[in-house]
C-alpha positions as a Markdown table, in Angstrom:
| # | Residue | x | y | z |
|---|---|---|---|---|
| 1 | Met | 0.1 | -0.1 | 0.0 |
| 2 | Thr | 1.3 | 3.3 | -1.0 |
| 3 | Thr | 0.2 | 7.1 | -0.9 |
| 4 | Cys | -0.4 | 9.3 | -3.7 |
| 5 | Ile | 2.1 | 12.4 | -3.6 |
| 6 | Lys | -0.8 | 15.0 | -4.9 |
| 7 | Cys | -3.9 | 14.2 | -3.4 |
| 8 | Gly | -2.5 | 12.0 | -0.3 |
| 9 | Arg | -5.0 | 9.3 | -0.8 |
| 10 | Pro | -3.7 | 5.4 | -0.4 |
| 11 | Val | -3.4 | 3.4 | -3.5 |
| 12 | Ala | -3.1 | -0.1 | -3.8 |
| 13 | Asp | 0.3 | -1.8 | -4.7 |
| 14 | Gly | 0.6 | -2.5 | -8.5 |
| 15 | Glu | -1.7 | 0.6 | -9.7 |
| 16 | Leu | -0.1 | 2.7 | -12.1 |
| 17 | Phe | -2.7 | 5.7 | -11.5 |
| 18 | Cys | -4.2 | 7.3 | -8.4 |
| 19 | Pro | -7.8 | 6.3 | -8.4 |
| 20 | Gln | -8.7 | 9.7 | -6.7 |
| 21 | Cys | -6.9 | 12.4 | -8.7 |
| 22 | Gly | -5.5 | 10.1 | -12.0 |
| 23 | Leu | -1.9 | 11.2 | -11.2 |
| 24 | Asn | 0.7 | 8.8 | -12.8 |
| 25 | Leu | 2.4 | 7.0 | -9.9 |
| 26 | Glu | 5.4 | 6.0 | -12.0 |
| 27 | Gln | 6.4 | 9.6 | -13.3 |
| 28 | Lys | 8.8 | 11.0 | -11.0 |
| 29 | Pro | 8.2 | 14.8 | -10.0 |
| 30 | Val | 10.6 | 17.4 | -11.3 |
| 31 | Arg | 12.0 | 19.5 | -8.7 |
| 32 | Gln | 13.2 | 23.0 | -9.5 |
| 33 | Ala | 16.6 | 24.0 | -8.0 |
| 34 | Arg | 16.2 | 27.3 | -6.1 |
| 35 | Ala | 18.7 | 29.2 | -4.2 |
| 36 | Pro | 18.6 | 29.2 | -0.2 |
| 37 | Ala | 16.8 | 31.9 | 1.2 |
| 38 | Gly | 18.7 | 35.0 | 2.2 |
| 39 | Arg | 21.6 | 34.6 | -0.5 |
| 40 | Met | 21.6 | 36.0 | -4.2 |
| 41 | Gln | 20.7 | 33.7 | -6.9 |
| 42 | Thr | 23.5 | 34.8 | -9.2 |
| 43 | Pro | 27.0 | 34.6 | -8.8 |
| 44 | Pro | 28.8 | 37.9 | -7.5 |
| 45 | Gln | 30.5 | 39.8 | -9.8 |
| 46 | Thr | 34.2 | 41.0 | -9.2 |
| 47 | His | 35.2 | 44.2 | -9.7 |
| 48 | Pro | 38.1 | 44.4 | -11.9 |
| 49 | Ser | 40.0 | 46.9 | -9.4 |
| 50 | Ala | 39.4 | 44.2 | -6.4 |
| 51 | Pro | 42.6 | 42.2 | -5.3 |
| 52 | Ala | 42.9 | 38.8 | -6.6 |
| 53 | Pro | 42.0 | 36.5 | -3.7 |
| 54 | Gln | 44.9 | 35.2 | -1.5 |
| 55 | Pro | 45.9 | 31.3 | -1.2 |
| 56 | Ala | 45.1 | 29.8 | 2.1 |
| 57 | Pro | 48.3 | 30.1 | 4.5 |
| 58 | Ala | 50.1 | 26.7 | 5.2 |
| 59 | Pro | 49.3 | 24.9 | 8.3 |
| 60 | Gln | 52.2 | 25.7 | 11.2 |
| 61 | Glu | 54.0 | 23.4 | 13.4 |
| 62 | Pro | 52.7 | 22.9 | 16.9 |
| 63 | Gly | 53.6 | 25.6 | 19.5 |
| 64 | Pro | 54.6 | 25.5 | 23.0 |
| 65 | Arg | 50.7 | 25.3 | 23.9 |
| 66 | Thr | 50.3 | 22.1 | 22.1 |
| 67 | Arg | 53.3 | 20.5 | 23.5 |
| 68 | Trp | 52.2 | 21.4 | 27.1 |
| 69 | Gly | 49.0 | 19.8 | 26.5 |
| 70 | Val | 50.6 | 16.4 | 25.5 |
| 71 | Ile | 52.5 | 16.9 | 29.1 |
| 72 | Ala | 49.3 | 17.5 | 30.8 |
| 73 | Val | 47.7 | 14.4 | 29.1 |
| 74 | Leu | 51.0 | 12.3 | 30.1 |
| 75 | Ala | 50.8 | 13.7 | 33.6 |
| 76 | Leu | 47.1 | 12.5 | 33.7 |
| 77 | Ile | 47.8 | 9.2 | 32.7 |
| 78 | Ala | 50.6 | 9.0 | 35.3 |
| 79 | Leu | 48.1 | 9.7 | 37.9 |
| 80 | Ala | 45.6 | 7.4 | 36.6 |
| 81 | Ser | 48.4 | 4.8 | 37.0 |
| 82 | Leu | 49.0 | 5.7 | 40.4 |
| 83 | Gly | 45.3 | 5.3 | 41.4 |
| 84 | Phe | 45.3 | 1.9 | 39.9 |
| 85 | Ala | 48.3 | 1.1 | 42.2 |
| 86 | Gly | 46.2 | 2.2 | 45.3 |
| 87 | Trp | 43.3 | 0.3 | 44.4 |
| 88 | Thr | 45.6 | -2.7 | 44.2 |
| 89 | Leu | 47.1 | -2.1 | 47.6 |
| 90 | Ser | 43.8 | -1.4 | 49.1 |
| 91 | Gly | 42.6 | -4.9 | 47.6 |
| 92 | Arg | 45.6 | -6.2 | 49.3 |
| 93 | His | 44.5 | -4.9 | 52.6 |
| 94 | Glu | 41.2 | -6.5 | 51.9 |
| 95 | Gln | 42.8 | -9.9 | 51.5 |
| 96 | Leu | 44.8 | -9.5 | 54.7 |
| 97 | Val | 41.6 | -8.7 | 56.6 |
| 98 | Gln | 39.9 | -11.9 | 55.0 |
| 99 | Leu | 42.7 | -14.0 | 55.9 |
| 100 | Arg | 42.6 | -13.2 | 59.4 |
| 101 | Leu | 38.6 | -13.6 | 59.5 |
| 102 | Arg | 39.2 | -17.0 | 57.9 |
| 103 | Glu | 42.0 | -18.0 | 60.6 |
| 104 | Ser | 39.5 | -17.0 | 63.4 |
| 105 | Asp | 37.0 | -19.0 | 61.7 |
| 106 | Leu | 39.0 | -21.8 | 61.4 |
| 107 | Glu | 40.0 | -21.8 | 65.0 |
| 108 | Arg | 36.4 | -21.5 | 66.0 |
| 109 | Arg | 35.4 | -24.5 | 63.6 |
| 110 | Glu | 38.4 | -26.4 | 65.2 |
| 111 | Ala | 37.3 | -25.9 | 68.7 |
| 112 | Glu | 33.8 | -27.2 | 67.7 |
| 113 | Leu | 35.3 | -30.0 | 66.3 |
| 114 | Ser | 37.0 | -30.9 | 69.3 |
| 115 | Ser | 33.9 | -30.5 | 71.5 |
| 116 | Leu | 32.0 | -32.8 | 69.0 |
| 117 | Gln | 34.7 | -35.3 | 69.3 |
| 118 | Ser | 34.3 | -35.4 | 73.1 |
| 119 | Thr | 30.7 | -35.4 | 72.9 |
| 120 | Ile | 31.2 | -38.5 | 70.6 |
| 121 | Asp | 33.5 | -40.1 | 72.8 |
| 122 | Glu | 31.0 | -39.5 | 75.9 |
| 123 | Gln | 28.3 | -41.0 | 73.8 |
| 124 | Ala | 30.4 | -44.2 | 72.9 |
| 125 | Gly | 31.2 | -44.5 | 76.5 |
| 126 | Glu | 27.5 | -44.5 | 77.5 |
| 127 | Ile | 26.6 | -47.2 | 74.8 |
| 128 | Asp | 29.4 | -49.4 | 76.3 |
| 129 | Val | 27.8 | -48.8 | 79.8 |
| 130 | Leu | 24.1 | -49.8 | 78.3 |
| 131 | Asp | 25.5 | -52.6 | 76.2 |
| 132 | Gly | 27.0 | -54.0 | 80.1 |
| 133 | Arg | 23.7 | -53.4 | 81.6 |
| 134 | Ile | 22.0 | -55.3 | 78.4 |
| 135 | Leu | 24.1 | -58.3 | 79.1 |
| 136 | Val | 23.3 | -58.2 | 82.5 |
| 137 | Gln | 19.7 | -57.9 | 82.0 |
| 138 | Gln | 20.0 | -60.8 | 79.3 |
| 139 | Glu | 21.5 | -63.3 | 81.8 |
| 140 | Arg | 18.8 | -62.2 | 84.5 |
| 141 | Ile | 16.3 | -63.1 | 81.9 |
| 142 | Asp | 17.7 | -66.2 | 81.2 |
| 143 | Ala | 18.2 | -67.1 | 85.1 |
| 144 | Leu | 14.4 | -66.2 | 85.7 |
| 145 | Glu | 13.3 | -68.4 | 82.7 |
| 146 | Gln | 15.1 | -71.1 | 84.0 |
| 147 | Glu | 13.6 | -70.6 | 87.3 |
| 148 | Leu | 10.1 | -70.2 | 85.8 |
| 149 | Ser | 10.6 | -73.6 | 84.2 |
| 150 | Ser | 11.8 | -75.2 | 87.4 |
| 151 | Ala | 9.0 | -73.8 | 89.3 |
| 152 | Lys | 6.4 | -75.1 | 86.4 |
| 153 | Ser | 8.0 | -78.4 | 87.0 |
| 154 | Thr | 7.8 | -78.9 | 90.6 |
| 155 | Ala | 4.3 | -79.9 | 91.5 |
| 156 | Ser | 5.0 | -78.2 | 95.1 |
| 157 | Gln | 5.3 | -75.0 | 93.8 |
| 158 | Ser | 2.6 | -72.5 | 94.6 |
| 159 | Gln | 0.8 | -70.7 | 91.9 |
| 160 | Tyr | 1.3 | -67.4 | 93.9 |
| 161 | Asp | 5.2 | -68.0 | 93.4 |
| 162 | Ala | 4.5 | -68.7 | 89.7 |
| 163 | Thr | 2.6 | -65.6 | 88.9 |
| 164 | Ala | 5.3 | -63.4 | 90.9 |
| 165 | Gln | 8.1 | -65.1 | 88.8 |
| 166 | Gln | 6.0 | -64.2 | 85.6 |
| 167 | Ala | 5.4 | -60.6 | 86.5 |
| 168 | Glu | 9.1 | -60.1 | 87.5 |
| 169 | Leu | 10.1 | -61.8 | 83.9 |
| 170 | Glu | 7.6 | -59.5 | 82.2 |
| 171 | Arg | 9.0 | -56.3 | 84.1 |
| 172 | Thr | 12.7 | -57.4 | 83.1 |
| 173 | Lys | 11.5 | -57.8 | 79.7 |
| 174 | Gln | 10.0 | -54.4 | 79.5 |
| 175 | Ser | 13.3 | -52.9 | 80.8 |
| 176 | Tyr | 15.2 | -54.9 | 78.5 |
| 177 | Asp | 13.2 | -53.3 | 75.6 |
| 178 | Glu | 13.6 | -49.8 | 77.2 |
| 179 | Leu | 17.5 | -50.2 | 77.3 |
| 180 | Arg | 17.5 | -51.3 | 73.7 |
| 181 | Asp | 15.3 | -48.4 | 72.6 |
| 182 | Gln | 17.9 | -46.1 | 74.6 |
| 183 | Leu | 20.5 | -47.8 | 72.7 |
| 184 | Glu | 18.9 | -47.4 | 69.2 |
| 185 | Glu | 18.6 | -43.8 | 70.0 |
| 186 | Leu | 22.1 | -43.5 | 71.1 |
| 187 | Glu | 23.3 | -45.2 | 67.9 |
| 188 | Lys | 21.4 | -42.7 | 65.8 |
| 189 | Thr | 22.6 | -39.7 | 67.9 |
| 190 | Ser | 26.2 | -41.2 | 67.1 |
| 191 | Glu | 25.6 | -41.3 | 63.2 |
| 192 | Gln | 24.3 | -38.1 | 63.4 |
| 193 | Leu | 27.6 | -36.8 | 65.3 |
| 194 | Glu | 29.7 | -38.6 | 62.8 |
| 195 | Thr | 28.2 | -37.0 | 59.7 |
| 196 | Glu | 28.6 | -33.5 | 61.3 |
| 197 | Lys | 32.3 | -34.6 | 62.1 |
| 198 | Gln | 32.8 | -35.5 | 58.7 |
| 199 | Ala | 31.4 | -32.3 | 57.3 |
| 200 | Leu | 33.3 | -29.9 | 59.7 |
| 201 | Thr | 36.6 | -32.0 | 58.5 |
| 202 | Ala | 35.7 | -31.2 | 54.9 |
| 203 | Lys | 35.1 | -27.7 | 56.0 |
| 204 | Cys | 38.1 | -27.4 | 57.8 |
| 205 | Thr | 40.3 | -28.9 | 54.9 |
| 206 | Glu | 38.7 | -26.3 | 52.7 |
| 207 | Leu | 39.6 | -23.4 | 54.9 |
| 208 | Leu | 43.1 | -24.7 | 55.2 |
| 209 | Glu | 43.4 | -24.7 | 51.4 |
| 210 | Gln | 42.3 | -21.2 | 51.3 |
| 211 | Asn | 44.6 | -20.1 | 54.4 |
| 212 | Lys | 47.4 | -21.4 | 52.6 |
| 213 | Glu | 46.5 | -19.8 | 49.1 |
| 214 | Leu | 46.0 | -16.2 | 50.9 |
| 215 | Thr | 49.5 | -16.7 | 53.1 |
| 216 | Glu | 51.1 | -17.2 | 50.0 |
| 217 | Lys | 49.9 | -14.2 | 48.5 |
| 218 | Ala | 50.5 | -12.5 | 51.4 |
| 219 | Glu | 54.0 | -13.4 | 51.7 |
| 220 | Phe | 54.7 | -12.7 | 48.2 |
| 221 | Met | 53.5 | -8.9 | 49.0 |
| 222 | Asp | 55.6 | -8.7 | 52.1 |
| 223 | Asn | 58.7 | -10.0 | 50.5 |
| 224 | Tyr | 58.8 | -8.0 | 47.0 |
| 225 | Val | 56.6 | -5.0 | 47.5 |
| 226 | Val | 57.6 | -2.0 | 49.2 |
| 227 | Phe | 55.9 | 1.7 | 49.8 |
| 228 | Val | 57.5 | 5.1 | 49.0 |
| 229 | Glu | 55.5 | 8.0 | 50.7 |
| 230 | Asp | 55.2 | 11.3 | 49.1 |
| 231 | Asp | 57.2 | 13.0 | 51.7 |
| 232 | Gly | 60.6 | 13.7 | 49.8 |
| 233 | Ser | 62.6 | 11.2 | 51.9 |
| 234 | Asn | 63.0 | 8.7 | 49.4 |
| 235 | Leu | 62.5 | 6.1 | 52.2 |
| 236 | Tyr | 60.4 | 2.9 | 51.4 |
| 237 | His | 58.5 | 1.0 | 53.9 |
| 238 | Arg | 57.3 | -2.6 | 54.3 |
| 239 | Tyr | 53.8 | -3.1 | 55.0 |
| 240 | Gly | 53.0 | -2.8 | 58.7 |
| 241 | Cys | 56.1 | -0.5 | 59.4 |
| 242 | Pro | 55.2 | 1.8 | 62.2 |
| 243 | Gln | 56.7 | 4.8 | 60.2 |
| 244 | Phe | 54.7 | 4.0 | 57.2 |
| 245 | Ala | 51.8 | 6.4 | 57.3 |
| 246 | Ala | 49.9 | 5.1 | 54.4 |
| 247 | Lys | 48.4 | 8.4 | 52.9 |
| 248 | Arg | 50.2 | 9.5 | 49.8 |
| 249 | Phe | 52.7 | 6.9 | 48.3 |
| 250 | Trp | 53.9 | 4.6 | 45.4 |
| 251 | Ala | 54.4 | 1.0 | 45.2 |
| 252 | Tyr | 57.6 | -0.3 | 44.0 |
| 253 | Ser | 59.2 | -3.7 | 44.1 |
| 254 | Arg | 62.0 | -3.6 | 46.6 |
| 255 | Lys | 65.0 | -3.8 | 44.1 |
| 256 | Leu | 63.4 | -1.3 | 42.0 |
| 257 | Ala | 62.9 | 1.3 | 45.1 |
| 258 | Glu | 66.6 | 0.6 | 46.2 |
| 259 | Ser | 67.7 | 1.6 | 42.4 |
| 260 | Tyr | 65.8 | 5.1 | 42.8 |
| 261 | Arg | 67.4 | 6.0 | 45.9 |
């Protein structure tokens, strides 16, 4: 779908003439060139006595202002490099802080692991005691069963004694069942503690690896990076030096700093 450039009505695709005004759509309109407003339509005439136009002056070499501009740009680049070095040192300080926090967390987790190990040992001792009591109860049950069988086989044994022995046997069995339930609960608790121990052991191993990596980074920075303050003394300091103000400084390798002195 197109639009007639004369009447503005829509024209279907493939039509050669506008159905409203009959304009030939394939004929391109002829535009007359006209001069821009506010200017003469005829070229200006040159007076015979007017002087001939002078050629454009040749480009001159850059002066002192251009050289000072280049120097200013180089100075800005140097300041940006110093800012990046300061940012890098700030990141190193954050790494040291994180290293100290990880060491504290590692010590805390080691204390928790020791406490859990002590709890597991205590639970194991209680399990051994309960096993001994269960064995004693089992022996007692066996003895009572033998006594009950002997009482039943003896004709002179009274019904009262048999009933009492049966009640004692039931009480003993009930106590045995309770002890066995306690043993099962303690075994479940021991398994849970063992699982927590394994998880803490894995976490401690991971923290030790991270601590080793951060320690290597910190030792590298302490051994090879020094700081020169902007105080005119040209003295370099290591990180943590009590005379290092850490306000305006440059970071160099130790050998480079010694070569500048």
